[in-house]
C-alpha positions as CSV (number, residue, x, y, z in Angstrom):
1,M,106.7,88.6,66.8
2,A,109.0,89.8,69.6
3,S,110.9,92.3,67.4
4,G,107.5,93.8,66.3
5,L,106.6,94.5,69.9
6,E,109.5,96.9,70.4
7,S,107.5,99.7,68.8
8,Y,104.7,99.2,71.4
9,V,106.9,99.6,74.5
10,N,105.6,102.5,76.6
11,H,102.4,102.7,74.5
12,T,98.9,101.6,75.6
13,V,98.1,98.2,74.2
14,S,95.2,95.8,74.1
15,I,96.0,92.1,74.5
16,I,93.6,89.3,73.8
17,T,94.6,86.0,75.4
18,A,93.9,82.5,74.2
19,D,91.4,82.0,77.0
20,G,89.4,85.0,75.7
21,R,90.4,87.7,78.2
22,N,91.1,91.3,77.2
23,F,93.8,93.3,79.0
24,I,94.6,97.0,78.5
25,G,97.7,98.7,79.8
26,T,101.1,100.3,79.1
27,L,103.5,97.7,77.7
28,K,106.7,98.0,79.8
29,G,108.6,95.1,78.5
30,F,108.7,91.6,77.0
31,D,111.1,88.7,76.5
32,Q,111.8,86.2,73.7
33,T,108.9,84.0,74.7
34,I,106.5,86.9,74.5
35,N,105.9,87.2,78.2
36,L,104.5,90.7,78.5
37,I,104.7,93.2,81.4
38,L,101.9,95.7,81.6
39,D,101.7,98.7,83.9
40,E,98.6,100.6,84.9
41,S,96.6,97.7,83.5
42,H,93.0,96.6,83.7
43,E,90.9,93.7,82.4
44,R,87.8,94.4,80.4
45,V,85.0,91.9,81.2
46,Y,82.2,91.8,78.6
47,S,78.7,90.8,79.2
48,L,75.4,90.6,77.3
49,S,73.4,91.8,80.4
50,Q,75.5,94.8,81.6
51,G,78.1,97.2,80.5
52,V,81.8,96.5,80.3
53,E,83.4,95.9,83.7
54,Q,86.9,97.2,84.2
55,V,88.9,95.3,86.8
56,V,92.0,97.3,87.9
57,L,95.1,95.1,88.0
58,G,98.1,97.6,88.1
59,L,101.4,95.9,87.3
60,H,100.5,92.7,85.5
61,I,102.5,89.9,83.7
62,I,100.9,87.9,80.9
63,R,102.5,84.6,79.9
64,G,103.6,84.4,76.3
65,D,102.0,81.1,75.6
66,N,98.6,82.6,76.4
67,V,98.9,85.7,74.1
68,A,96.8,85.6,71.0
69,I,96.7,89.2,69.8
70,V,98.6,92.4,70.7
71,G,97.6,95.7,69.3
72,E,98.2,99.4,70.0
73,L,95.2,101.2,71.5
74,D,94.2,104.7,70.3
75,D,93.9,106.5,73.7
76,G,91.8,109.3,72.3
77,M,89.3,107.1,70.7
78,D,89.2,104.7,73.7
79,S,88.5,107.6,76.1
80,R,85.4,108.6,74.1
81,L,83.8,105.1,74.4
82,D,80.9,104.8,76.9
83,L,81.9,101.3,78.2
84,G,78.9,101.3,80.5
85,S,76.5,101.1,77.6
86,I,78.4,98.5,75.5
87,R,77.0,95.0,75.6
88,A,78.9,92.2,74.0
89,E,79.2,88.4,74.2
90,P,82.5,87.4,76.0
91,I,85.2,86.1,73.7
92,T,85.4,82.3,73.8
93,S,88.6,80.4,74.3
94,V,90.8,79.3,71.4
95,A,90.1,75.7,70.5
96,H,93.2,73.6,69.8
């Protein structure tokens, strides 16, 4: 997986963790255990009762053993989303 991440460096990515959290930010680096460094990052918190809350984090490190999915985010499409009107059930944790 690590070698596949090279193409995402300096691009905006969305990361879903094993505990169900969603982080968005610019991938600045990673290591062989998939520890990820995000810059200009925020966490998107989903709720059924209100819009998506975005918690600003700035520079953030995510441990590799907690990473479930990494994907490149389309900045143009993402900027057109009205996150305040989106209602969604939070993602549940991965069951082992």
